[in-house]
C-alpha positions in Angstrom: 162.8 83.5 72.7 160.2 80.8 72.4 160.3 78.7 69.3 157.2 78.8 67.0 156.6 77.3 63.7 156.5 80.3 61.1 153.7 80.1 58.7 155.6 81.5 55.8 158.7 79.4 56.1 158.7 75.6 55.3 161.9 73.7 56.1 162.1 70.6 54.0 161.6 67.2 55.7 162.1 65.4 52.3 164.6 66.1 49.3 163.6 69.1 47.4 162.0 68.7 43.9 163.5 72.1 42.8 166.8 72.3 40.8 168.4 74.2 43.6 170.5 73.0 46.5 167.9 74.3 48.9 166.7 73.2 52.4 163.7 75.5 52.9 161.3 78.0 51.2 159.4 81.1 52.3 156.2 81.8 50.7 156.0 85.4 49.4 152.9 85.3 47.2 149.8 83.2 46.9 146.1 84.2 46.3 144.1 84.6 49.6 140.8 83.2 49.0 139.3 83.7 52.6 140.8 86.7 54.5 139.3 85.6 57.8 140.8 82.1 57.9 143.6 83.0 55.6 143.0 80.4 53.1 145.2 80.3 50.1 144.9 79.2 46.4 148.2 78.3 44.7 147.2 79.1 41.2 149.6 82.1 41.5 152.6 81.7 43.8 156.2 82.7 44.5 158.4 80.9 46.8 161.9 82.1 47.9 164.4 79.0 48.2 167.1 79.0 50.7 170.1 76.6 51.3 170.8 75.0 54.5 172.5 78.1 55.9 169.9 80.5 54.9 171.3 82.0 51.7 168.7 82.7 48.9 169.4 80.5 46.0 166.5 81.3 43.8 162.8 81.5 43.4 160.1 79.4 42.1 157.0 80.8 40.4 153.7 79.3 39.4 153.0 77.9 35.9 150.6 80.9 35.5 153.2 83.5 36.3 155.7 81.7 34.1 153.2 81.6 31.2 152.1 85.3 31.8 155.8 86.5 31.5 156.9 84.0 28.8 159.5 82.5 31.1 161.4 79.2 30.0 161.4 77.9 33.5 159.4 78.3 36.8 162.8 78.4 38.6 164.6 81.7 38.5 167.9 83.2 39.6 169.8 86.5 39.1 168.4 89.3 37.2 165.3 87.2 36.1 164.6 86.5 39.7 164.9 90.2 40.6 162.7 91.3 37.7 159.8 89.0 38.7 160.3 90.0 42.4 160.0 93.8 41.3 157.1 93.1 39.0 155.1 91.6 41.8 156.5 93.7 44.8 153.4 95.4 45.8 151.3 91.9 45.8 154.2 90.3 47.6 154.4 93.2 50.3 150.5 92.9 50.8 150.6 89.1 51.0 153.4 89.1 53.5 151.5 91.7 55.7 149.3 88.8 56.6 152.1 87.2 58.5 153.9 90.5 59.6 155.0 89.2 62.9 156.5 86.0 61.6 158.1 87.9 58.6 159.9 90.4 61.0 161.0 87.5 63.0 162.7 85.9 60.1 163.8 89.1 58.1 164.3 91.4 61.1 162.2 94.1 59.4 158.4 94.4 58.8 157.2 93.6 55.3 156.5 97.2 54.2 159.8 98.5 55.1 161.8 95.4 53.9 160.3 95.5 50.4 160.5 99.2 50.1 164.4 98.9 50.6 164.5 95.7 48.6 162.9 97.3 45.5 165.5 100.0 45.6 168.4 97.5 45.8 167.0 95.0 43.3 166.5 97.7 40.7 170.0 98.7 41.3 171.2 95.1 40.7 169.3 94.9 37.5 170.7 98.3 36.2 174.2 97.2 37.0 173.6 93.7 35.3 172.3 95.4 32.1 
């Protein structure tokens, strides 16, 4: 298997500014301003943060998302993280479809199937948490 740099995943080359003990992020949501060239606007974004062995340690959201949902922090874990992911699940799925091949290389499922299963599972986690 040849090694290619994934467009949706960024491994840190410097220390993270997040409060998580993370080593990489994957971009799950940003505004696409040019479909042809896949130019992005980061006024609204969601990043998934992973540690050095790939475990998800939390998500970060843009200030606009944090404001819209009256969040105390841009950095989320646990049920707050799942709630935001579920709220934006359709937008996230559509965004990740732009990098469907890379997404499948990283998550072993195409975005549509991954998020369909994830939504069911995350709802179960939230229901059991409450």
